[in-house]
C-alpha positions as CSV (number, residue, x, y, z in Angstrom):
1,M,84.1,114.1,98.9
2,N,85.6,112.9,102.2
3,N,88.8,113.4,103.6
4,M,90.6,110.7,102.0
5,Q,89.3,111.4,98.7
6,K,90.3,115.1,99.0
7,L,93.9,114.0,100.0
8,S,93.9,111.5,97.2
9,A,92.7,114.3,94.6
10,S,95.6,116.6,96.0
11,V,98.1,114.3,95.7
12,S,97.5,113.3,92.2
13,T,98.0,117.2,91.2
14,H,101.5,117.2,92.2
15,Q,102.6,113.7,91.1
16,S,104.6,115.1,88.4
17,Q,106.9,117.2,91.0
18,D,109.2,116.6,93.9
19,Y,106.1,116.5,96.2
20,Y,105.7,115.4,99.8
21,A,102.6,114.0,100.8
22,P,101.5,114.5,104.2
23,R,101.6,111.3,106.3
24,R,99.7,110.1,109.3
25,Y,100.0,112.1,112.6
26,F,99.0,112.0,115.9
27,E,97.3,115.1,117.8
28,I,97.4,116.7,120.9
29,D,94.2,114.6,122.1
30,T,95.7,111.2,120.8
31,P,96.3,108.7,123.5
32,F,99.3,106.5,123.0
33,I,102.0,107.4,125.7
34,A,102.1,104.6,127.9
35,A,101.2,106.2,131.4
36,H,103.0,103.6,133.6
37,Q,106.6,104.6,131.8
38,W,107.9,108.3,132.5
39,P,104.7,109.8,133.4
40,Y,104.2,107.6,136.4
41,S,107.9,108.2,137.2
42,L,107.0,112.1,137.2
43,I,103.8,111.4,139.5
44,E,105.9,109.3,141.9
45,L,108.8,112.2,142.1
46,A,106.1,114.7,142.7
47,L,104.3,112.7,145.3
48,S,107.5,112.0,147.3
49,R,108.0,115.8,147.2
50,G,104.7,115.8,149.5
51,V,102.0,117.0,146.7
52,E,98.8,115.7,147.4
53,E,97.5,113.3,144.6
54,H,94.3,115.2,143.8
55,K,96.4,118.4,143.1
56,L,98.7,116.7,141.0
57,L,96.1,114.9,139.0
58,R,93.7,117.5,138.5
59,N,92.2,118.0,135.4
60,T,94.4,115.2,133.8
61,G,91.9,112.4,133.8
62,I,94.8,110.2,135.3
63,F,94.1,107.9,138.3
64,C,97.0,106.1,140.1
65,A,95.0,103.0,140.5
66,D,94.3,102.8,136.5
67,I,98.2,102.9,135.8
68,A,99.3,99.8,137.6
69,G,97.7,97.6,135.0
70,K,99.8,99.0,132.4
71,K,97.0,99.5,130.0
72,L,96.6,103.1,130.3
73,Y,97.7,105.5,127.6
74,L,97.8,109.2,127.7
75,S,97.3,111.8,125.3
76,P,99.9,114.7,124.8
77,Q,97.6,116.8,126.4
78,Q,97.2,114.8,129.5
79,C,101.0,114.7,129.7
80,F,101.2,118.6,129.4
81,Q,98.6,119.1,132.1
82,L,100.5,116.7,134.5
83,I,103.7,118.7,133.9
84,N,101.9,122.2,134.4
85,N,100.4,120.6,137.7
86,V,103.9,119.8,138.9
87,Q,105.1,123.2,138.0
88,K,102.3,124.8,140.0
89,H,102.5,122.8,143.2
90,I,106.3,122.0,143.4
91,H,108.7,125.1,144.0
92,S,111.8,123.3,143.2
93,N,113.1,123.2,139.9
94,D,115.1,119.8,139.6
95,L,112.2,117.2,138.6
96,S,112.9,117.6,134.9
97,F,116.5,117.1,135.2
98,L,116.0,114.0,137.8
99,L,113.8,112.5,135.2
100,G,115.9,113.0,132.8
101,H,118.5,110.9,134.2
102,R,116.2,108.0,134.3
103,F,114.2,108.6,131.2
104,F,115.3,106.0,128.8
105,S,115.5,103.3,131.7
106,D,111.7,103.9,132.3
107,T,111.0,103.8,128.5
108,Q,110.7,100.1,128.0
109,N,110.4,98.9,124.1
110,A,112.3,97.7,121.4
111,A,113.5,101.0,120.6
112,A,114.7,101.7,124.0
113,D,116.3,98.6,124.1
114,A,118.5,99.3,120.9
115,L,119.2,102.8,122.3
116,N,120.5,101.4,125.8
117,S,122.5,98.7,123.7
118,A,124.2,101.6,121.4
119,T,128.1,101.0,121.0
120,N,128.9,104.9,120.6
121,L,127.2,108.2,120.1
122,Q,126.6,107.9,116.4
123,D,124.9,104.7,116.9
124,A,122.7,106.1,119.5
125,I,121.6,109.0,117.3
126,D,120.8,107.2,114.5
127,T,118.7,104.7,116.6
128,L,117.2,108.0,118.6
129,M,116.1,109.5,115.0
130,S,114.6,106.2,113.5
131,N,112.5,105.5,116.6
132,A,111.8,109.3,117.7
133,L,107.9,108.4,118.0
134,L,108.6,105.7,120.6
135,L,111.2,107.5,122.4
136,T,110.6,111.1,122.3
137,P,107.0,111.7,120.9
138,L,106.6,115.3,122.1
139,L,109.8,116.6,120.9
140,N,111.0,116.1,117.3
141,V,114.7,115.1,116.9
142,H,116.9,116.4,113.9
143,C,120.7,116.4,113.6
144,W,122.9,118.6,111.8
145,Y,126.6,117.6,111.1
146,E,129.0,120.6,111.0
147,Q,132.5,120.5,109.7
148,E,133.8,120.1,113.3
149,R,130.8,119.3,115.6
150,V,127.3,117.6,115.5
151,V,124.1,119.6,116.3
152,I,121.2,117.9,117.8
153,Y,117.7,119.8,117.7
154,W,114.7,119.5,119.7
155,Q,111.2,120.8,118.2
156,D,107.7,120.7,119.6
157,T,105.4,118.2,117.7
158,C,102.2,119.0,119.1
159,G,101.5,122.2,120.8
160,A,103.6,121.6,124.2
161,E,103.3,125.6,124.7
162,S,104.5,126.0,128.6
163,S,105.6,122.4,129.0
164,V,108.4,122.8,126.3
165,R,110.9,124.1,128.9
166,F,110.2,121.0,131.0
167,L,110.4,118.7,128.2
168,I,113.7,120.2,126.9
169,E,115.3,120.0,130.1
170,M,114.4,116.1,130.6
171,L,115.7,115.1,127.3
172,T,118.7,117.2,127.0
173,T,119.4,115.7,130.6
174,A,118.6,112.2,129.5
175,L,120.9,112.0,126.1
176,S,123.8,113.7,128.0
177,S,123.3,111.0,130.7
178,L,123.0,108.0,128.4
179,A,126.5,109.2,126.8
180,R,127.9,109.4,130.1
181,W,126.3,106.1,131.6
182,H,127.7,104.3,128.7
183,S,131.4,106.1,128.1
184,G,132.0,106.5,131.7
185,E,132.8,109.9,131.8
186,S,131.4,113.5,131.5
187,W,131.4,114.9,127.8
188,P,131.7,118.7,127.2
189,W,128.5,119.3,125.6
190,Q,127.2,122.8,124.4
191,F,123.5,123.4,125.3
192,Y,121.6,125.9,123.5
193,F,118.2,126.9,125.0
194,A,115.3,129.2,123.6
195,H,114.0,130.4,126.6
196,N,115.7,133.2,128.8
197,K,117.9,132.4,131.6
198,P,116.0,131.1,134.6
199,A,116.5,131.8,138.2
200,Y,117.4,128.3,139.1
201,I,120.6,128.2,136.7
202,E,122.4,126.1,139.4
203,Q,120.2,123.1,138.3
204,Y,121.8,123.3,134.6
205,D,125.5,123.4,136.4
206,V,124.6,120.2,138.5
207,H,122.8,118.5,135.9
208,L,124.3,119.5,132.4
209,N,127.3,121.6,132.7
210,N,128.0,125.5,132.5
211,N,128.5,125.4,128.8
212,V,125.0,126.7,128.5
213,Q,123.4,129.4,126.3
214,F,119.8,130.9,126.9
215,S,117.6,133.2,124.6
216,C,118.8,131.2,121.4
217,Q,116.9,130.6,117.9
218,V,116.4,126.9,118.6
219,N,116.8,124.3,121.6
220,A,119.8,122.3,120.8
221,M,122.7,120.4,122.1
222,A,126.2,120.1,120.3
223,I,129.5,118.2,120.8
224,A,132.7,117.7,118.6
225,R,132.6,115.2,115.9
226,D,135.6,113.3,117.4
227,Y,132.8,112.0,120.1
228,L,130.9,110.4,117.5
229,Y,132.6,107.2,117.2
230,L,134.3,106.6,120.3
231,P,133.7,103.4,122.0
232,W,131.3,103.3,124.5
233,K,132.7,101.2,127.4
234,N,129.8,99.8,129.3
235,S,126.9,97.7,128.6
236,A,123.2,98.6,129.2
237,D,123.0,95.5,131.5
238,Q,125.6,97.0,133.7
239,L,124.6,100.5,134.1
240,I,120.6,100.6,133.7
241,P,118.4,98.6,136.0
242,D,115.6,96.7,134.6
243,Y,112.8,98.5,136.2
244,H,109.9,96.9,134.0
245,A,111.5,93.5,132.5
246,G,109.4,92.4,129.4
247,D,107.3,95.5,129.3
248,Q,106.7,96.6,125.7
249,Q,104.3,99.3,123.6
250,S,101.5,97.0,123.2
251,Q,99.6,99.5,121.7
252,P,100.1,99.8,117.5
253,L,101.0,102.9,116.3
254,D,99.7,104.0,113.2
255,F,101.1,107.6,112.6
256,E,104.5,108.9,112.1
257,Q,104.8,112.2,114.2
258,G,103.0,115.2,115.8
259,F,100.5,117.3,113.8
260,L,102.6,120.4,113.9
261,A,105.9,118.5,113.2
262,E,104.2,117.0,110.1
263,I,102.7,120.3,109.1
264,Y,106.7,121.7,109.8
265,T,108.1,118.9,107.5
266,Y,105.5,119.4,104.7
267,L,106.1,123.0,104.1
268,Q,109.6,122.5,104.4
269,K,109.9,119.7,101.8
270,N,107.4,121.3,99.7
271,I,109.0,125.0,99.8
272,Q,109.3,124.8,95.7
273,L,105.7,124.9,95.7
274,N,105.0,128.2,98.1
275,S,102.0,126.1,99.6
276,N,99.5,128.8,101.2
277,L,96.8,127.8,103.6
278,E,94.3,126.7,101.1
279,Q,96.9,124.5,99.3
280,T,97.9,122.9,102.5
281,A,94.5,122.1,103.8
282,A,93.7,120.3,100.5
283,D,96.8,118.2,100.8
284,F,96.1,117.3,104.2
285,G,92.4,116.2,103.1
286,M,90.4,119.1,104.8
287,S,88.8,122.5,104.3
288,S,91.0,125.6,105.2
289,A,88.6,126.3,108.1
290,S,89.4,122.7,109.6
291,L,93.1,123.1,109.2
292,K,92.7,126.7,111.1
293,R,90.6,125.2,114.0
294,K,93.2,122.1,114.0
295,L,96.0,124.6,114.2
296,K,94.6,126.3,116.9
297,K,94.1,123.2,119.0
298,H,97.6,122.9,118.7
299,H,98.1,126.4,120.0
300,S,99.3,127.6,116.3
301,H,98.2,129.2,113.4
302,F,99.4,128.8,109.6
303,Q,101.8,131.9,109.2
304,A,103.5,130.8,112.4
305,Q,104.4,127.3,111.0
306,Y,105.4,128.7,107.6
307,D,107.6,131.4,109.1
308,L,109.2,128.5,111.4
309,A,109.9,126.3,108.2
310,R,111.4,129.5,106.2
311,R,113.3,130.7,109.0
312,D,115.1,127.4,109.5
313,L,115.7,126.8,105.8
314,A,117.2,130.5,105.2
315,I,119.5,129.5,108.3
316,M,120.7,126.3,106.9
317,W,121.2,127.6,103.2
318,L,123.0,130.7,104.4
319,S,125.1,129.2,107.0
320,Q,126.0,125.7,105.8
321,E,125.5,125.8,101.8
322,G,126.8,129.2,101.6
323,L,123.9,130.7,99.2
324,T,123.7,134.4,98.8
325,N,120.6,136.6,100.0
326,E,119.5,136.8,96.6
327,Q,119.3,132.9,96.0
328,V,117.8,132.4,99.3
329,A,115.0,135.0,98.4
330,Q,114.1,133.1,95.4
331,K,114.0,129.7,96.8
332,L,111.8,131.3,99.5
333,H,109.6,132.8,97.2
334,F,110.5,136.8,98.4
335,Y,110.3,139.5,95.7
336,D,113.9,140.3,96.5
337,A,116.7,140.5,99.1
338,A,115.4,143.2,100.7
339,N,112.1,141.4,101.8
340,L,113.9,138.5,103.0
341,R,116.3,140.6,105.0
342,R,113.1,142.1,106.5
343,A,111.5,138.8,107.4
344,F,115.0,137.5,108.5
345,K,115.2,140.4,110.8
346,K,111.7,139.9,112.3
347,W,112.4,136.0,112.6
348,T,115.6,136.2,114.3
349,G,116.4,139.7,115.4
350,K,119.5,139.6,113.0
351,L,120.4,140.3,109.6
352,P,120.6,137.5,107.2
353,H,124.4,137.7,106.1
354,P,126.8,136.7,106.9
355,I,125.7,134.0,109.4
356,Q,128.5,131.4,110.3
357,K,126.4,128.9,112.2
358,M,122.6,128.3,113.3
359,I,123.8,128.4,116.9
């Protein structure tokens, strides 16, 4: 039985339940990111700082001469290696922020055109979330509407590891800059980062603001809901140079999101099934050993993904829906509330009740 037959057989066993079937995903070695867009901008910025080209591109499989034809596509792993090389050979810490300021102008496709034509923040969020594969493929985007504010979460899609901080800095800067360009003013965003406070805190003050918290459970940015529908004054034509007129994504994409993001989505949406490694592997159309190898390739393992999915559900149910510890324990398949408390303390360093907000 091949992988597609295994997947079909597994899906048929769940048809009578509220079951989320795995979708097609890209992997860490899938080439689909246009090299001549933000990766080339990063290369240009790094070269302008005096880094030798052969050091910058070492182990990436990238050659600058190949980028000019606009037909070179990079895998996430190549992008991560490029970022790691930049971090290794450049001692200033502003490139992620500088790249963020131009990120959405360097991304040239119909989704970017729609984003740059947004009329307000809600319009931009809707466009960003529905086109994440084309706009932010290396970080997944989630949005949560609290009573007084909206929170935008960023999550690794395919095993970025040491590149995550760079990507988070780049994309939080990109979105806050987009709002500033269109609205014509600086907004009071709140920023939350999972990493520890860095030595270069001044870069956050300059490129974001001083309302920044570190060592959080998530990577996120939040703002009052009052800003969602404020009309944006400026058009994209006024503010964003047309660097690559007519340039569009020419490679068709037949997947939905990254492998880790798809595993996370599957585990969350099928939490009622309490899927284990064997069932998850079957539903993804592979053996348990193959799933283990694929997770390892993406610098993760099954328990880590399952705990992440359960942690986020527990926080949401406790903080947003007001469920009790006992109710959450039952929904997450813990024997009792005491076991939930122990797991929650391990996941977050805190006890599960009461929780006011995710961040």
